[in-house]
PDB file of N, CA, C and O in Angstrom:
ATOM      1  N   MET A   1       0.891  -1.384   0.188  1.00  0.00           N
ATOM      2  CA  MET A   1      -0.096  -0.023   0.179  1.00  0.00           C
ATOM      3  C   MET A   1       0.789   1.225  -0.219  1.00  0.00           C
ATOM      4  O   MET A   1       1.982   1.185   0.080  1.00  0.00           O
ATOM      5  N   ASP A   2       0.401   2.074  -0.723  1.00  0.00           N
ATOM      6  CA  ASP A   2       1.302   3.446  -1.046  1.00  0.00           C
ATOM      7  C   ASP A   2       0.760   4.390   0.184  1.00  0.00           C
ATOM      8  O   ASP A   2      -0.404   4.786   0.245  1.00  0.00           O
ATOM      9  N   ASP A   3       1.864   4.720   1.243  1.00  0.00           N
ATOM     10  CA  ASP A   3       1.563   5.305   2.175  1.00  0.00           C
ATOM     11  C   ASP A   3       2.226   6.689   2.224  1.00  0.00           C
ATOM     12  O   ASP A   3       2.590   7.059   3.340  1.00  0.00           O
ATOM     13  N   ARG A   4       2.413   7.410   1.310  1.00  0.00           N
ATOM     14  CA  ARG A   4       2.867   8.449   0.908  1.00  0.00           C
ATOM     15  C   ARG A   4       2.554   9.507   1.955  1.00  0.00           C
ATOM     16  O   ARG A   4       1.525   9.274   2.589  1.00  0.00           O
ATOM     17  N   LEU A   5       3.264  10.710   2.305  1.00  0.00           N
ATOM     18  CA  LEU A   5       2.404  11.905   2.665  1.00  0.00           C
ATOM     19  C   LEU A   5       2.052  12.932   1.628  1.00  0.00           C
ATOM     20  O   LEU A   5       2.841  13.319   0.766  1.00  0.00           O
ATOM     21  N   LEU A   6       0.956  13.301   1.753  1.00  0.00           N
ATOM     22  CA  LEU A   6      -0.023  14.293   1.119  1.00  0.00           C
ATOM     23  C   LEU A   6       0.184  15.745   1.828  1.00  0.00           C
ATOM     24  O   LEU A   6       0.368  15.824   3.043  1.00  0.00           O
ATOM     25  N   ASN A   7       0.140  16.914   0.960  1.00  0.00           N
ATOM     26  CA  ASN A   7       0.088  17.883   1.807  1.00  0.00           C
ATOM     27  C   ASN A   7      -1.615  18.424   1.428  1.00  0.00           C
ATOM     28  O   ASN A   7      -2.445  17.979   0.635  1.00  0.00           O
ATOM     29  N   VAL A   8      -1.641  19.355   2.213  1.00  0.00           N
ATOM     30  CA  VAL A   8      -2.993  19.911   2.096  1.00  0.00           C
ATOM     31  C   VAL A   8      -3.696  19.885   0.948  1.00  0.00           C
ATOM     32  O   VAL A   8      -4.717  19.209   0.817  1.00  0.00           O
ATOM     33  N   ALA A   9      -3.256  20.533   0.145  1.00  0.00           N
ATOM     34  CA  ALA A   9      -3.783  20.606  -1.305  1.00  0.00           C
ATOM     35  C   ALA A   9      -4.298  19.156  -1.822  1.00  0.00           C
ATOM     36  O   ALA A   9      -5.445  18.869  -2.165  1.00  0.00           O
ATOM     37  N   GLU A  10      -3.205  18.351  -1.792  1.00  0.00           N
ATOM     38  CA  GLU A  10      -3.497  16.948  -2.291  1.00  0.00           C
ATOM     39  C   GLU A  10      -4.717  16.443  -1.525  1.00  0.00           C
ATOM     40  O   GLU A  10      -5.657  16.052  -2.217  1.00  0.00           O
ATOM     41  N   VAL A  11      -4.807  16.406  -0.537  1.00  0.00           N
ATOM     42  CA  VAL A  11      -5.929  16.095   0.632  1.00  0.00           C
ATOM     43  C   VAL A  11      -7.140  16.447  -0.115  1.00  0.00           C
ATOM     44  O   VAL A  11      -7.942  15.649  -0.601  1.00  0.00           O
ATOM     45  N   ALA A  12      -7.199  18.098  -0.167  1.00  0.00           N
ATOM     46  CA  ALA A  12      -8.733  18.719  -0.610  1.00  0.00           C
ATOM     47  C   ALA A  12      -9.267  18.159  -1.895  1.00  0.00           C
ATOM     48  O   ALA A  12     -10.424  17.880  -2.212  1.00  0.00           O
ATOM     49  N   LEU A  13      -7.885  18.043  -2.703  1.00  0.00           N
ATOM     50  CA  LEU A  13      -8.264  17.334  -4.174  1.00  0.00           C
ATOM     51  C   LEU A  13      -8.859  15.718  -4.086  1.00  0.00           C
ATOM     52  O   LEU A  13      -9.798  15.225  -4.712  1.00  0.00           O
ATOM     53  N   GLN A  14      -8.131  15.212  -3.271  1.00  0.00           N
ATOM     54  CA  GLN A  14      -8.926  13.730  -3.013  1.00  0.00           C
ATOM     55  C   GLN A  14     -10.316  13.775  -2.516  1.00  0.00           C
ATOM     56  O   GLN A  14     -11.229  13.128  -3.030  1.00  0.00           O
ATOM     57  N   LEU A  15     -10.462  14.655  -1.377  1.00  0.00           N
ATOM     58  CA  LEU A  15     -11.751  15.198  -0.991  1.00  0.00           C
ATOM     59  C   LEU A  15     -12.785  15.533  -1.714  1.00  0.00           C
ATOM     60  O   LEU A  15     -13.928  15.103  -1.555  1.00  0.00           O
ATOM     61  N   GLY A  16     -12.414  16.326  -2.550  1.00  0.00           N
ATOM     62  CA  GLY A  16     -13.340  17.252  -3.421  1.00  0.00           C
ATOM     63  C   GLY A  16     -13.663  18.366  -2.655  1.00  0.00           C
ATOM     64  O   GLY A  16     -14.773  18.852  -2.869  1.00  0.00           O
ATOM     65  N   THR A  17     -12.876  18.949  -1.714  1.00  0.00           N
ATOM     66  CA  THR A  17     -13.070  20.085  -1.136  1.00  0.00           C
ATOM     67  C   THR A  17     -12.050  21.418  -1.175  1.00  0.00           C
ATOM     68  O   THR A  17     -11.062  21.472  -1.908  1.00  0.00           O
ATOM     69  N   LYS A  18     -12.352  22.193  -0.506  1.00  0.00           N
ATOM     70  CA  LYS A  18     -11.280  23.276  -0.659  1.00  0.00           C
ATOM     71  C   LYS A  18     -10.205  23.073   0.557  1.00  0.00           C
ATOM     72  O   LYS A  18     -10.597  22.512   1.581  1.00  0.00           O
ATOM     73  N   GLU A  19      -9.114  23.437   0.474  1.00  0.00           N
ATOM     74  CA  GLU A  19      -7.956  23.355   1.692  1.00  0.00           C
ATOM     75  C   GLU A  19      -8.643  23.556   3.126  1.00  0.00           C
ATOM     76  O   GLU A  19      -8.525  22.820   4.106  1.00  0.00           O
ATOM     77  N   ARG A  20      -9.455  24.838   2.996  1.00  0.00           N
ATOM     78  CA  ARG A  20      -9.837  25.019   4.323  1.00  0.00           C
ATOM     79  C   ARG A  20     -10.781  24.259   4.786  1.00  0.00           C
ATOM     80  O   ARG A  20     -11.295  24.681   5.821  1.00  0.00           O
ATOM     81  N   PHE A  21     -11.172  23.312   4.388  1.00  0.00           N
ATOM     82  CA  PHE A  21     -12.006  22.219   5.122  1.00  0.00           C
ATOM     83  C   PHE A  21     -10.943  21.386   5.746  1.00  0.00           C
ATOM     84  O   PHE A  21     -10.990  21.203   6.962  1.00  0.00           O
ATOM     85  N   VAL A  22      -9.996  20.866   5.040  1.00  0.00           N
ATOM     86  CA  VAL A  22      -8.912  19.957   5.236  1.00  0.00           C
ATOM     87  C   VAL A  22      -8.300  20.759   6.752  1.00  0.00           C
ATOM     88  O   VAL A  22      -8.365  20.192   7.842  1.00  0.00           O
ATOM     89  N   ARG A  23      -7.800  21.954   6.593  1.00  0.00           N
ATOM     90  CA  ARG A  23      -7.065  22.725   7.592  1.00  0.00           C
ATOM     91  C   ARG A  23      -8.040  22.597   8.987  1.00  0.00           C
ATOM     92  O   ARG A  23      -7.604  22.337  10.108  1.00  0.00           O
ATOM     93  N   ARG A  24      -9.433  22.838   8.645  1.00  0.00           N
ATOM     94  CA  ARG A  24     -10.417  22.705   9.738  1.00  0.00           C
ATOM     95  C   ARG A  24     -10.259  21.283  10.350  1.00  0.00           C
ATOM     96  O   ARG A  24     -10.212  21.123  11.570  1.00  0.00           O
ATOM     97  N   LEU A  25     -10.182  20.291   9.492  1.00  0.00           N
ATOM     98  CA  LEU A  25      -9.959  18.866  10.003  1.00  0.00           C
ATOM     99  C   LEU A  25      -8.896  18.542  10.807  1.00  0.00           C
ATOM    100  O   LEU A  25      -8.863  17.662  11.667  1.00  0.00           O
ATOM    101  N   ILE A  26      -7.827  19.477  10.405  1.00  0.00           N
ATOM    102  CA  ILE A  26      -6.473  19.399  11.133  1.00  0.00           C
ATOM    103  C   ILE A  26      -6.520  20.026  12.563  1.00  0.00           C
ATOM    104  O   ILE A  26      -6.254  19.448  13.617  1.00  0.00           O
ATOM    105  N   ALA A  27      -6.973  21.523  12.365  1.00  0.00           N
ATOM    106  CA  ALA A  27      -7.183  22.211  13.632  1.00  0.00           C
ATOM    107  C   ALA A  27      -7.943  21.428  14.931  1.00  0.00           C
ATOM    108  O   ALA A  27      -7.385  21.271  16.017  1.00  0.00           O
ATOM    109  N   GLU A  28      -9.229  20.995  14.643  1.00  0.00           N
ATOM    110  CA  GLU A  28     -10.047  20.280  15.357  1.00  0.00           C
ATOM    111  C   GLU A  28      -9.740  18.969  15.710  1.00  0.00           C
ATOM    112  O   GLU A  28     -10.463  18.262  16.413  1.00  0.00           O
ATOM    113  N   ARG A  29      -8.448  18.569  15.126  1.00  0.00           N
ATOM    114  CA  ARG A  29      -7.849  16.928  15.342  1.00  0.00           C
ATOM    115  C   ARG A  29      -9.049  16.032  14.890  1.00  0.00           C
ATOM    116  O   ARG A  29      -9.334  15.103  15.646  1.00  0.00           O
ATOM    117  N   ARG A  30      -9.615  16.157  14.018  1.00  0.00           N
ATOM    118  CA  ARG A  30     -10.492  15.252  13.405  1.00  0.00           C
ATOM    119  C   ARG A  30      -9.790  14.312  12.544  1.00  0.00           C
ATOM    120  O   ARG A  30     -10.373  13.248  12.337  1.00  0.00           O
ATOM    121  N   ILE A  31      -8.529  14.512  11.941  1.00  0.00           N
ATOM    122  CA  ILE A  31      -7.811  13.626  11.188  1.00  0.00           C
ATOM    123  C   ILE A  31      -6.359  13.637  11.813  1.00  0.00           C
ATOM    124  O   ILE A  31      -5.732  14.656  12.104  1.00  0.00           O
ATOM    125  N   ALA A  32      -6.012  12.580  11.942  1.00  0.00           N
ATOM    126  CA  ALA A  32      -4.228  12.761  12.338  1.00  0.00           C
ATOM    127  C   ALA A  32      -3.540  13.246  11.182  1.00  0.00           C
ATOM    128  O   ALA A  32      -4.081  13.233  10.076  1.00  0.00           O
ATOM    129  N   TYR A  33      -2.257  13.718  11.388  1.00  0.00           N
ATOM    130  CA  TYR A  33      -1.375  14.293  10.823  1.00  0.00           C
ATOM    131  C   TYR A  33       0.053  14.595  11.153  1.00  0.00           C
ATOM    132  O   TYR A  33       0.359  14.867  12.314  1.00  0.00           O
ATOM    133  N   VAL A  34       0.923  14.563  10.218  1.00  0.00           N
ATOM    134  CA  VAL A  34       2.343  14.618  10.710  1.00  0.00           C
ATOM    135  C   VAL A  34       2.886  15.884  10.597  1.00  0.00           C
ATOM    136  O   VAL A  34       2.605  16.518   9.580  1.00  0.00           O
ATOM    137  N   LYS A  35       3.615  16.393  11.442  1.00  0.00           N
ATOM    138  CA  LYS A  35       4.260  17.751  11.566  1.00  0.00           C
ATOM    139  C   LYS A  35       5.801  17.693  10.795  1.00  0.00           C
ATOM    140  O   LYS A  35       6.707  17.127  11.407  1.00  0.00           O
ATOM    141  N   VAL A  36       6.013  18.143   9.775  1.00  0.00           N
ATOM    142  CA  VAL A  36       7.251  18.080   9.204  1.00  0.00           C
ATOM    143  C   VAL A  36       8.001  19.441   9.206  1.00  0.00           C
ATOM    144  O   VAL A  36       8.039  20.138   8.192  1.00  0.00           O
ATOM    145  N   GLY A  37       8.647  19.830  10.466  1.00  0.00           N
ATOM    146  CA  GLY A  37       9.270  21.440  10.306  1.00  0.00           C
ATOM    147  C   GLY A  37       7.839  22.201  10.741  1.00  0.00           C
ATOM    148  O   GLY A  37       7.145  22.028  11.743  1.00  0.00           O
ATOM    149  N   THR A  38       7.671  23.074   9.648  1.00  0.00           N
ATOM    150  CA  THR A  38       6.684  23.925   9.438  1.00  0.00           C
ATOM    151  C   THR A  38       5.276  23.458   8.994  1.00  0.00           C
ATOM    152  O   THR A  38       4.193  23.974   9.271  1.00  0.00           O
ATOM    153  N   HIS A  39       5.571  22.225   8.146  1.00  0.00           N
ATOM    154  CA  HIS A  39       4.793  21.801   7.252  1.00  0.00           C
ATOM    155  C   HIS A  39       3.778  20.640   7.846  1.00  0.00           C
ATOM    156  O   HIS A  39       4.228  19.973   8.778  1.00  0.00           O
ATOM    157  N   VAL A  40       2.487  20.358   7.395  1.00  0.00           N
ATOM    158  CA  VAL A  40       1.657  19.624   7.707  1.00  0.00           C
ATOM    159  C   VAL A  40       1.354  18.573   6.672  1.00  0.00           C
ATOM    160  O   VAL A  40       1.051  18.898   5.524  1.00  0.00           O
ATOM    161  N   ARG A  41       1.434  17.294   7.068  1.00  0.00           N
ATOM    162  CA  ARG A  41       1.269  16.213   5.844  1.00  0.00           C
ATOM    163  C   ARG A  41       0.143  15.151   6.733  1.00  0.00           C
ATOM    164  O   ARG A  41      -0.075  14.988   7.934  1.00  0.00           O
ATOM    165  N   ILE A  42      -0.288  14.688   5.769  1.00  0.00           N
ATOM    166  CA  ILE A  42      -1.381  13.675   6.231  1.00  0.00           C
ATOM    167  C   ILE A  42      -1.024  12.257   5.134  1.00  0.00           C
ATOM    168  O   ILE A  42      -0.950  12.166   3.909  1.00  0.00           O
ATOM    169  N   GLN A  43      -0.884  11.413   6.088  1.00  0.00           N
ATOM    170  CA  GLN A  43      -0.646   9.899   5.368  1.00  0.00           C
ATOM    171  C   GLN A  43      -1.674   9.416   4.590  1.00  0.00           C
ATOM    172  O   GLN A  43      -2.791   9.760   4.976  1.00  0.00           O
ATOM    173  N   GLN A  44      -1.626   8.693   3.568  1.00  0.00           N
ATOM    174  CA  GLN A  44      -2.627   8.212   2.460  1.00  0.00           C
ATOM    175  C   GLN A  44      -3.620   7.222   3.169  1.00  0.00           C
ATOM    176  O   GLN A  44      -4.827   7.017   3.041  1.00  0.00           O
ATOM    177  N   SER A  45      -2.612   6.675   3.989  1.00  0.00           N
ATOM    178  CA  SER A  45      -3.474   5.300   5.025  1.00  0.00           C
ATOM    179  C   SER A  45      -4.429   6.206   5.763  1.00  0.00           C
ATOM    180  O   SER A  45      -5.608   5.856   5.819  1.00  0.00           O
ATOM    181  N   VAL A  46      -4.073   7.267   6.302  1.00  0.00           N
ATOM    182  CA  VAL A  46      -4.877   8.252   7.383  1.00  0.00           C
ATOM    183  C   VAL A  46      -6.200   8.708   6.635  1.00  0.00           C
ATOM    184  O   VAL A  46      -7.330   8.671   7.121  1.00  0.00           O
ATOM    185  N   LEU A  47      -5.818   9.190   5.234  1.00  0.00           N
ATOM    186  CA  LEU A  47      -6.906   9.658   4.575  1.00  0.00           C
ATOM    187  C   LEU A  47      -8.000   8.839   4.204  1.00  0.00           C
ATOM    188  O   LEU A  47      -9.183   9.167   4.297  1.00  0.00           O
ATOM    189  N   THR A  48      -7.461   7.511   3.679  1.00  0.00           N
ATOM    190  CA  THR A  48      -8.429   6.718   3.436  1.00  0.00           C
ATOM    191  C   THR A  48      -8.993   6.008   4.546  1.00  0.00           C
ATOM    192  O   THR A  48     -10.067   5.549   4.158  1.00  0.00           O
ATOM    193  N   ALA A  49      -8.774   5.685   5.795  1.00  0.00           N
ATOM    194  CA  ALA A  49      -9.346   5.496   6.772  1.00  0.00           C
ATOM    195  C   ALA A  49     -10.398   6.476   7.298  1.00  0.00           C
ATOM    196  O   ALA A  49     -11.407   6.073   7.875  1.00  0.00           O
ATOM    197  N   TYR A  50     -10.143   7.756   7.089  1.00  0.00           N
ATOM    198  CA  TYR A  50     -10.794   8.810   7.455  1.00  0.00           C
ATOM    199  C   TYR A  50     -12.375   8.654   6.333  1.00  0.00           C
ATOM    200  O   TYR A  50     -13.515   8.840   6.758  1.00  0.00           O
ATOM    201  N   ILE A  51     -12.063   8.319   5.038  1.00  0.00           N
ATOM    202  CA  ILE A  51     -12.998   8.313   4.226  1.00  0.00           C
ATOM    203  C   ILE A  51     -13.935   7.068   4.574  1.00  0.00           C
ATOM    204  O   ILE A  51     -15.160   7.141   4.468  1.00  0.00           O
ATOM    205  N   LYS A  52     -13.277   5.937   4.992  1.00  0.00           N
ATOM    206  CA  LYS A  52     -13.848   4.749   5.300  1.00  0.00           C
ATOM    207  C   LYS A  52     -15.207   4.796   6.666  1.00  0.00           C
ATOM    208  O   LYS A  52     -16.329   4.308   6.798  1.00  0.00           O
ATOM    209  N   GLU A  53     -14.232   5.744   7.536  1.00  0.00           N
ATOM    210  CA  GLU A  53     -15.204   6.117   8.812  1.00  0.00           C
ATOM    211  C   GLU A  53     -16.255   6.912   8.349  1.00  0.00           C
ATOM    212  O   GLU A  53     -17.414   6.695   8.703  1.00  0.00           O
ATOM    213  N   ALA A  54     -15.938   7.843   7.566  1.00  0.00           N
ATOM    214  CA  ALA A  54     -17.058   8.928   7.287  1.00  0.00           C
ATOM    215  C   ALA A  54     -18.142   8.491   6.050  1.00  0.00           C
ATOM    216  O   ALA A  54     -19.056   9.247   5.719  1.00  0.00           O
ATOM    217  N   THR A  55     -17.925   7.229   5.445  1.00  0.00           N
ATOM    218  CA  THR A  55     -18.725   6.486   4.847  1.00  0.00           C
ATOM    219  C   THR A  55     -20.276   6.335   5.386  1.00  0.00           C
ATOM    220  O   THR A  55     -20.420   5.699   6.429  1.00  0.00           O
ATOM    221  N   VAL A  56     -21.400   6.857   4.770  1.00  0.00           N
ATOM    222  CA  VAL A  56     -22.359   6.300   5.349  1.00  0.00           C
ATOM    223  C   VAL A  56     -23.033   5.353   4.440  1.00  0.00           C
ATOM    224  O   VAL A  56     -23.453   5.815   3.380  1.00  0.00           O
ATOM    225  N   ASP A  57     -23.219   3.964   4.719  1.00  0.00           N
ATOM    226  CA  ASP A  57     -23.836   2.892   4.159  1.00  0.00           C
ATOM    227  C   ASP A  57     -25.341   3.309   3.491  1.00  0.00           C
ATOM    228  O   ASP A  57     -26.154   4.039   4.058  1.00  0.00           O
ATOM    229  N   ALA A  58     -25.498   2.785   2.376  1.00  0.00           N
ATOM    230  CA  ALA A  58     -26.958   2.924   2.143  1.00  0.00           C
ATOM    231  C   ALA A  58     -27.731   1.989   2.218  1.00  0.00           C
ATOM    232  O   ALA A  58     -27.314   0.832   2.159  1.00  0.00           O
ATOM    233  N   VAL A  59     -29.199   2.320   2.385  1.00  0.00           N
ATOM    234  CA  VAL A  59     -30.347   1.774   3.048  1.00  0.00           C
ATOM    235  C   VAL A  59     -31.024   0.963   1.918  1.00  0.00           C
ATOM    236  O   VAL A  59     -31.286   1.567   0.877  1.00  0.00           O
ATOM    237  N   ASP A  60     -31.307  -0.246   2.017  1.00  0.00           N
ATOM    238  CA  ASP A  60     -32.147  -0.824   0.734  1.00  0.00           C
ATOM    239  C   ASP A  60     -33.592  -0.738   1.395  1.00  0.00           C
ATOM    240  O   ASP A  60     -34.062  -1.144   2.458  1.00  0.00           O
ATOM    241  N   MET A  61     -34.168   0.075   0.137  1.00  0.00           N
ATOM    242  CA  MET A  61     -35.753   0.798   0.194  1.00  0.00           C
ATOM    243  C   MET A  61     -36.275  -0.381  -0.606  1.00  0.00           C
ATOM    244  O   MET A  61     -35.634  -0.977  -1.471  1.00  0.00           O
ATOM    245  N   HIS A  62     -37.518  -0.649  -0.215  1.00  0.00           N
ATOM    246  CA  HIS A  62     -38.417  -1.356  -1.175  1.00  0.00           C
ATOM    247  C   HIS A  62     -39.888  -0.641  -0.835  1.00  0.00           C
ATOM    248  O   HIS A  62     -39.979   0.202   0.057  1.00  0.00           O
ATOM    249  N   TRP A  63     -40.783  -0.974  -1.466  1.00  0.00           N
ATOM    250  CA  TRP A  63     -42.384  -0.537  -1.220  1.00  0.00           C
ATOM    251  C   TRP A  63     -42.849  -1.456  -0.502  1.00  0.00           C
ATOM    252  O   TRP A  63     -42.351  -2.581  -0.525  1.00  0.00           O
ATOM    253  N   HIS A  64     -43.988  -1.111   0.339  1.00  0.00           N
ATOM    254  CA  HIS A  64     -44.492  -2.007   1.369  1.00  0.00           C
ATOM    255  C   HIS A  64     -45.900  -1.324   1.546  1.00  0.00           C
ATOM    256  O   HIS A  64     -45.984  -0.352   2.295  1.00  0.00           O
ATOM    257  N   GLY A  65     -46.882  -1.745   0.958  1.00  0.00           N
ATOM    258  CA  GLY A  65     -48.047  -1.017   1.167  1.00  0.00           C
ATOM    259  C   GLY A  65     -48.213   0.293   0.542  1.00  0.00           C
ATOM    260  O   GLY A  65     -48.173   0.513  -0.668  1.00  0.00           O
ATOM    261  N   ASN A  66     -48.457   1.378   1.735  1.00  0.00           N
ATOM    262  CA  ASN A  66     -48.635   2.518   0.795  1.00  0.00           C
ATOM    263  C   ASN A  66     -47.555   3.415   0.413  1.00  0.00           C
ATOM    264  O   ASN A  66     -47.666   4.496  -0.166  1.00  0.00           O
ATOM    265  N   GLY A  67     -46.316   2.733   0.874  1.00  0.00           N
ATOM    266  CA  GLY A  67     -45.222   3.963   0.922  1.00  0.00           C
ATOM    267  C   GLY A  67     -43.848   2.864   0.712  1.00  0.00           C
ATOM    268  O   GLY A  67     -43.801   1.637   0.800  1.00  0.00           O
ATOM    269  N   LEU A  68     -42.989   3.686   0.460  1.00  0.00           N
ATOM    270  CA  LEU A  68     -41.444   3.145   0.589  1.00  0.00           C
ATOM    271  C   LEU A  68     -40.972   3.036   2.149  1.00  0.00           C
ATOM    272  O   LEU A  68     -41.337   3.780   3.059  1.00  0.00           O
ATOM    273  N   VAL A  69     -40.229   2.123   2.225  1.00  0.00           N
ATOM    274  CA  VAL A  69     -39.502   1.700   3.965  1.00  0.00           C
ATOM    275  C   VAL A  69     -38.148   1.024   3.537  1.00  0.00           C
ATOM    276  O   VAL A  69     -37.816   0.495   2.476  1.00  0.00           O
ATOM    277  N   ALA A  70     -37.583   1.191   4.538  1.00  0.00           N
ATOM    278  CA  ALA A  70     -36.283   0.896   4.866  1.00  0.00           C
ATOM    279  C   ALA A  70     -36.319  -0.538   5.069  1.00  0.00           C
ATOM    280  O   ALA A  70     -35.294  -1.143   5.383  1.00  0.00           O
TER     281      ALA A  70
END
C-alpha cells in the first residue's frame, strides 16, 4: 500500500473540498497528521481510513403497502 505523505492541497483534491476544510479537520484534530518542520502532511492511509469512517452505507429501500420503507 502506498503510504506517502500528502500536503493539504492534495488531500483537498482527493476529498473534493477546499483546503480550508482540510485545515479545519487538522485544527479540530479530527484527522491525524504529521508535522514536518512547519509543514503539515497527512498519510494516504490516514486519509483512506477517514473516508471509510465517514462513509454512510446505503439503505435498501422497498415498497410496502402505501409507501417506501427501509
